N, C-alpha and C positions, 0 to 999 in steps of 0.2 A: 692642428691634427683631430681628427671629429671622432667623438663615442657613441653608439649605438648603444641605447640600453633597451630590453626589453621590458617593459609592464606588464604585457598580459599576463590573467593569471592564469597558476597551474593548476589543473585540477589532483581532482585526490586519487591517491596512491599510479597516479604518472609519473614516468620517472623527467620525462620532457615536457617544456611545451610541442617544441618537436610534433611528438606523437599522438596528442590532440589534431593538429593540423594535417598531420598524413591521414590519420582515419577520418577524419572527414571528407578529405580531398576525392580519397579511395575510398569511398563509403559504401558505391555498388561495385565494388569487386572485391571488399570484404564480405559484402553482403554473401554473391557467388558463391564464394569461399566456406564459407559457415553454410548452407547449406549443403554444399559438397560434402563435408564433414560432419556431419550431423547422419547424413545416411550412414557413412560408414561404425558409427559406433552406436554403442547404447546405449539407454536414454537414461539407463539408471547413472550413468557418470556424465551426464546435461550440465551438470553442477562447474567442471571442471573446466580448467582453460581450454587454448586449443593451442596446433600449429599451423598456421595460414601460410597456402604458399600462392601469389601471385605471379604472373606473369611475368617477367623483368620490362618485356613490351609495354607494359601499362604502366610501370611507376616511370618512364621514365620521364626525364626536366629535361626544359636546355638550360646549357652552362656557357659559358661565357670563359674564351680560350685567348692564350696570347701568340697569333700566327707570327714564322720565320716571313721579314719582307724581303724583296728582293733575289737574289742569288746567294747562298750562304754552304760551304761543305760543311761535310763529316770525315773524322779518319778513323778506320774501322777496324782494329786489332785483326789479324790473322788472316787479314781477306786475301783471297788466291783465285777469285773469281774474277770478279769486278771492276774494271778497269775507268783511267778518268773521265767522264760522261753520261758512261752507262743510266739508264734507268731501272731502277732497282721495284721489281714488280708487288704488289699489295700483298703480304701470306694471308696463303686463303686457311681457314680455321682459327687457328692459334691460341693463342692461352685463353681459358675462360670459355671452352666451345661447351664446354656442360653436357649433359644429360650423359654422359658414361660416351661421348663422342671423342676419341681421338684428336691431336691437336694439327694431327697431317690431314683432318677427314675434306670432301671435298663439300656440304651438310655443313650448310651457318649453320650455330645452333646457341640459344643463351639460358645463360640459369634461370631459372623459376628463385623470386625473391621470397625467401620464407622470415617467420619473423612470430612469436608468442605470446597469443591472445590473452588478458590475463580474465580470469574466471567473469569479474564483473562486467568485463567488455564484450565475452562473449556472450555473457547471457542479457547482457542489451541488445544486439543484431539480433538472438536469437527469438526474444520477446519484437521484436520493433512490429509499431504496426497491427498487434494483436489487445485488444481489449476486451471484455465481455459486455456484452450490449445490456439496452435497456431492463437498466437496476434500478430496482424497485426501493429499497429504503437505502442502498448504498451507493456510490461507484466506486471502481478501484482507485478514481483519477484524485480525489481531491474532496468527494462527499462527504458531510459531516453529518452528527446530530450535537442537538444543541443543548446544555443542562443549565439549568439556574444556580447559579452562585452569588452569595452576597458579598455585598457591596457598596460598603457601608450604611450610612442616611438619609432623606432628605425628612422637609422640611413638611411635607403634607403628602398622603396614601390615605388607603384606605384603615377603619379602625379598626382591623382585622391586623395590618401590621404595624402597627402602635408595640414600640419598643419601651416597656416601664421601666425598666431599670435605666437607660438612658437618659429616659423622658423626667423620673424624680433625680436624678444626677443633675440634669439643667436646671431643675427649679430651686435644686438645693443652690448652686453658684448663682444662680441669679437674685436669690431668696440675703446673701452673703453679700456680692456684690452691691443689690438697693442699700439694703440698711446697714453698711457696714459706719456710714459716718451718723447716722443714728444711735445707734449703738456705745459707738466713742463720745456721744453730749452727752448721754444717759450716765453713762461710767461715769464722767467726769463732774455730771452734775449731783449725782447721789452722794459721790467722795466733798465734794467743796459741803453737802448738805450735812455728813455726817460730820466734818470739821465742825461744821458751825452750833450743833446742837450738842458736842461735847462741850463745847467752849463755852456754853450755858448760856447760848442766844435763846428769845424767848420766842413758844411757834408764833406771837404778831412781829415778830421780826418780818420788816418790807421784803430781807430778804431771801427768807425762808420761807416764807407765799411765793416768791417768784422764782423759788428751784423749784417747789414743789411742782408752781404750774406747770412748766417747763416740763420736768420730768412724767408728770401726766401726759403733757402733746405728744411728747417723742414715742412714752410708750404705746400711743392710740396711731402714729404714724406708722410703727413696727408693726403695728395685728391689723392695719389695713393693707400691706405686702400680702398677695395672695401664694395662696401654699401651692398652686401650679396654673402657668398662664397657656393660653394655650399657642404661648410663644415656645413653651417649653418641647412642648412633643415631637416626637424625633419618631419617623416612620424605617422601619427598615428595609433597607433598597436591594433589591438579587438584578443581577442581571442576567441576558443567558449568555452562556460563554461558547463555543465547537466544543465538541464531545469526541475525536474520533475513532471512530469503530475499530478495532483492532483485534477482534477473534474472529474466529470462523470455525463454523462445522463444515468439513466435505462428504459426505455419503456416499460410498462406494459401491452399489447394488450389481452381483455377479450369478446368472444361470452357471449350477453348479453339475443339469445335470448329465444325464449319459453320453448327453448330442456334444458336450461341449467338453472336447477335449481337450491335452497339455497346448498346443500352439495356439487355440485361440484362449485358451488361460495367458499364457505367455503374452498375447497381444494386448487382449484386455490391462494385462497388468503395468506394460509401458502406457496406455495411457493412460491409466489411472494417474500413475509417478509423473508426466507433464500436467496433467494438470494440477497437481499438489506442487508441482516447483513451481507454479504460474499465480497459486492462491499465494505463494511463502513469499513473493515479492510483495504483498501488500498489504498483510494481516505478522501483525506481533505473532499471535496466537494460532494455532488449528490443530483442529482436534481431528480424528481421524474413525468413520465408525465403517466397519464394515458387515456388511448384510448377503450373504451368501443365501440359495433357493434352490431347491428343486420343486418337490410337491408343496414342501412345507418352506419357512424361512425360520433365520438364527440371526442372531448376532455370532459374531465368530472374531478371533484376533489375527493377524493377516497368519500367519503361516498355516491357520486352518484356512482361512480363506482364499488362498492359491493353489496348494496341494491336496486336498484332504477331497475321495474322490466318494462321489457317488450314483447310483443310479438310477432310472425310472425314469416318469415323465415331471414335464415341470406347468408348474402354477404362478407366473409370477405377480398375482395379487396378494398373493402372501407376503412377500415381498412388500408391495406397498401398504401394505396393513400395516406389519412392524416400522417400516421409517414412517409414518407419521403417528404411530404409539413412542417413538422415542422422542420421535419434535416438540409434540406437548408434554415427553414427561421432562425435557433435561435441555432445549434448545427452542421452547417455546415463550421468550417471557421477553423477548424482541430487543435481545440483548446482545446475537446471534447471527453471522450470515450464513444462512446453510446454500447450503448447493449440492449438485446429487448430480454422480456418473451411473451410467446404466451400460450392463455391456451384459448380450446375446448374441445366442444363433439365431436368435428369430421367432424360435417353435413352442408354441403357448397350446391349452384350450381352445378352440372358439371361442366358447362362450366366454369362457376368462378371461379372454382379450377385450373384448367390448366393458367388461368394468373395470378392467387397468386405466381404458380411456377416462371413466369415470368418476372416476378416483382421483385421475390427475388433473382436469377441468376443475371438477368440485371442490375436493378435499387440499391434495398433494402443491401445486403450484402456486395457490394464495402464499405458502407460506417460506418457498422460499424463493430467493434471486435468480438462479437460476439451475437449468435441471437437461441434461443431454443422454443423450443414448445413442450411442452404438451399436450397429449389428456387424456380427461380426462372421461374416459368411460370403460364399462365392457364388452362390445361386439366389436364383429369384425371392424378390420381396416374400415374408413371412407373414401371415395373420397379423402379430403384434404391431410388425410395420406400418403395414393399411391400416389399424385403429390407433399408433400414434400418429402417424402423417393428420389426422383430424383436430390434434392435440393445439399446434401453433397457429389457427385459426383463433380461438381462443384468447391464449395466450405468445404475444412477442416474445416470451425469454424463456421459449424451450427450443429445443434443436437437436436435428437427428441426421445420420451421414452412416454411409456403410464404409464396414474396413473386410477388406479382402485379403492382406498381406501386411504385414512389418512393414514393409515401404508404404504403407499407406497412412500412416498414423501420424506422421507429420504436416501433408496436406490437409487434413479429414481433420487434424484440430484449428490450422490457420483457419480452416471456410469455419469451425464452426464458431470461433471466437476472435474471427474481423471486424474491423472498427465496422461499424454501421453510417451510413450517409446521417448529418445533421438537415 
C-alpha cells in the first residue's frame, strides 16, 4: 500500500492547500471577476469579501476515468421503447443545463463556478500591482528608518562614550583579583607578628624583623596596583536598528464652492476612501485631516466636509496655505508620512492658480510623500489643471488625473498609483 503525504504549508485563514493552488492557477480569471465586482459595488464596502463567479469552461480539468471494454449489456427497468441491439442517442441538454434552461432545451449551457473570496483575498486582488511611486522618506514595501539602540559595551571608543560606572566596576574587580593573594599573606603575617609580640618576643627577634619586612613589602605591592587602568575602560556601544514608520497622515482637500454639486462631492468621497484603504494596508496608525475651501479654507470634521453647503467663488491657495500650516505645527517633525489628495472641478481665480503652482513646487511638495490631484469635470481642462500640470516636471511624486463619472474612479486610481518601471 502507498501513502501520499502532502507537506505543503497551508496559508493563514485558508481552509485547505487546494484553495491556494486554485487561486494561483486561475489568477487571471479571478482578477477579471474582481474587476467586474468592483464596478457593481460601492467603494465604501470595498473591504468586504465577494462572491466571484467563473465560467465553468475556464475551470475544467482533465480527469481519469474507467471505460468499459469490449461489448457490454445493461438492463433498463421499465423499457417499453427500445429493443435489443438499438443505439441510444445522447440526451440533449440534460441535468445541469444551468442558467435557467430546461433540461430538454436544445441549447447547450453550463453553470458558472461560484465561490466566496475572503476579505483578505479580495483586498489582495484589488490592490494587485498597485504601489505608490517615488517615495522620499519611506516606501510602502519594506523601507525603514533607523534608530540608535544600546548594545552592550566596547573596549575602545571615543572619550565621550566612556561609561564611568562600568569602568569603575571593572577597575574594582581587577584590583580585588590582582591583590587578593597579597592581602591574604599580609593578614597571615600580621596575625603571626601579633602572636609573637604577645608571647613576649623582643623586637630584635629575627622572626619579628622578617615579618615586618614582609608586611612592608606586601603593602608596597598593594599600593603599586593602579586605581584604574586603560584595560578597565568600557565604552557604551550603540548600533542602528531598523525603525519602521508605522504612522501616516492623509490630507483630504476639496473644493466646496457653488460649482461643486453633490454628485461631484460623492465622487470625491469615493476616491478619498479608496486612498485611505490603500494606506491602511501599510501603516498601523493613520490620521485623516479634512480641509475644505471656497474663498477661505477651514479644517472640519468628516460630516461637515462632505455635506455642508457653501456658495461663492473659489480660492484654492487658501487650502494650500492651511495645509502647510498644519504640517508644520502637527506633522513636521519627520515622524509622519504625509499624503495629500485634492479634489476639485478645476475652477479657480486665474491669478490664484499661478500662486498655487508656486506653493506646491516650493513649499508643499518637499514636505509630503505623495500628492495627487483629481479634477472632477466632464468639460475641458480648467486653469488650475494647466498650472498643476507643470508641478510634475519638478516633483515626480505628484500625479493628476481627470474623473468624469464614478465609474472612472478605479481606473484612475490604478493609473495614479501604478508601479513605476525600475
